[in-house]
Each structure stands twice: as structure tokens, then as C-alpha cells.
C-alpha angles and dihedrals in degrees: 000000000000122000132180130210099176142148117207110206136180144104121323114276097024093123102256095145091044090053091051093049100039104033115015100043100043101032111023095037098026094225116154108212091198098049101034109022090156088070091067118070118178134190140162123223118223136161093275096046111113144188087263091058091048102041106014145281144204113258128187120240128182118226122173091346090306125114115228130179120227127185113234119197119235126224095272094049091047091053092045092050092048091050092051090046091054091051091051090050089059093054132069124234090273092058096254122137114255107237115245095011114117122213107243118235123237125202130200109202117201116189119199093010093177095053089077131055097264095189091056095039096051094038111163092352086075087081090061092063091079103093131190125223091273092057098250120123109271090221133032128224129212119239130193123260095259093055093043094052089049090054089052090050091049092055092050106268117142126190139216122201137216125227090278091055093250119138109259100169139029124202122194108196124262092007128082122281121259131206103220143025093249091063092045089049090056091052092049102039090119089067090066096220125121115237093186096053093029098234126150140193135197109253124223093251091064115086126185116205122179139178129215135183109224089211088064096048092116096057091088126003115240109204124225094252090056094046093049092063094062137073109231129212123186119215111203124216091265089059093250123127118244100228121148114206123231141050121294099186123018096202144005093266092060089047094049091051090051093048090052091056092043091055090051088054092048094048092046088059096045093130089069093050131078112212101009094186096075097032096077119095124246124214090250095054083104113025104189118118091222112035120211125215089239090061090052090050101046102033111023100032092044089052090053092046099043104030112018105037097019092126099047129012095194095106090055093047091049092047094052102035108016127239095314110118093208090085096058092099091055092070106051102123135030088250088062091051095044092055088060092065096123092046090046094052092046095049094048091049090053093058 
């Protein structure tokens, strides 16, 4: 099952949203907008967009002159619930996969991801963005009872209550009702969340695809830890992706050796860098066993361009072209830098 956790970035008007709608959703994720519109959830980040909008929040509603508070799911919770629901639909009531029935993909599309305060919007769900090779979140996060009950509702669980207004029965449509959470947990073990401790994970059939205008990168700062958890894809001004073919590093050992030399380069140019401690690159900045040149371009080189040497590009110019000043005009945009991927890898390896 293929999942994406990707940010498309580039200049305004380069067709990032068009690429998401016309290529990624129907072809890479095989989601049919006409047949299964519920599998596509879209939102736009902006300065007033909050964690409550993204995950969920209590909202007052007046009924018969009385004010009640209802919990309304945000875009992330809606996408998470739909993804879980699709997994359940592909299993029988005993938790066994139904042969020949594919698990439908779900995508959460975030336009203008850097126009909102991503650290505040994602909150604790940020931890879920770390994914293992199977596509599940590597770590779980705890949620409060209101959020957890909303997730259960979204996947099709209904509740009945005793005289003290405590839940005394759970019913998972179209399956039989159960009396306690432990029994429901057994039925839903394949979802890999913990009903007793109220922890959740992102499943592999939930993709998150975002767009970002590089000209707006200063609206809200996206820290290195947040950036590391995404795949990045640069869209050039001619609406083409900058994606070099081929393998850069055949195994983790080659990658680790390269990262060691890269960090030496970064530290040797510390006078051009603000906050050197978190500008070095860890071995798990890219987690693939075999690392493609396109990953180096769109993730590592963008990190160097946008976060490490964002104030002064001179160290990158000197690395690629030597001390001669005549090459300064060859490295004006990130697209110029990304196209130098082979030269970049070679020069770092020679250090």
C-alpha cells in the first residue's frame, strides 16, 4: 500500500494544486473523486487556522433556548477516521482481511501549509508524522476522551448508556455489539490503536499532501524537525518537477559517510550560519535504505538552501564552483542549486 507524506513547493502559479488534483490523487493514490469523494479531505492553512480547526474543537449550539456544546472534528480527525473506516471495511468481523478487497486510500490535502503556524496547528499529532516502512506511525500519541470518542464515531461505533450516563455498550456497524472496550479492542487490533489508553497512529492508507509557495517561506517558520518528516518535491517555474534520476547512495553506510563529510562542511562555514547546533544533518534525515538523487535534491539540498545557508549562499557557490566570483550568477534560485545535485554529491565526497 503506497502512502505519501509530501510537500510540493515552488513559486506561485507553478501548478502545485493542479498537480495534486490531476496527477497525485487519481494516479499515484488511485482515489476516484467521483466514486469516493469522502476519501479526499482538503483544507487551507492561514494565520487564524488553529489546532481546533485541524483536529477538533467544542462548539456551542442553541437548542430549545438551551446552549449545548458539541465536539466537531477537524480536517485531520476526519481524514484519520475515514482511513480507519476504510481499513475496517476490508476486514471481516473477526478481524481477518477479506480476500480480493483492497483498502481504499485517503488523502488530506493542505494548501499553503506555511501560511499557518504548523507547530501550533499540528500540536501533538506532529509525533505521528514519523512513519515506519509499513506506513504506520512509528510512535503513538495519547488523545483525550472527547477526541477518542469522536474517532470511534467516525469509524462507525455507536454507544448506549446506563442510568448514570456511562457507556455500557459499543456497537460497530454492521458487527455485533460488545459490552466493554477490551472486547472492542480485540475486534479492532488490526487498527493498531489502543482503546484502553486512548492512543492513535496514522495508518498507511492515509496520505498527507501539502503545497507551499517558496516566496512565502518567511510567513511562519517551519523548524528542522518538522521539515525532516516530509518528502519534498520542487516544482520549477515551467511547472516541471526537478527530479534527477538514479541512485545517490546504495546503502546506509554510504549515506552515513556522506553525512559525516557534509557536517564537516557545515561546521567549517559556521560564520555564515545562525544557530549551528540544529543545522547539522542526522543520519535519519533521510531514512531510505537506498537513497535516490531526487531525495537528495528535494529534501537535503532544500534544507541546506532554505534553513542552513538561508542568509548567505557563498559557501554553496564556493563548494560547487570554487572561489571564482564569475559563477555567482549561476546560483540565484533553489532550482539552480537543485540541478547541481551530481556536482554537489561529488564535491562533498571529495572533502
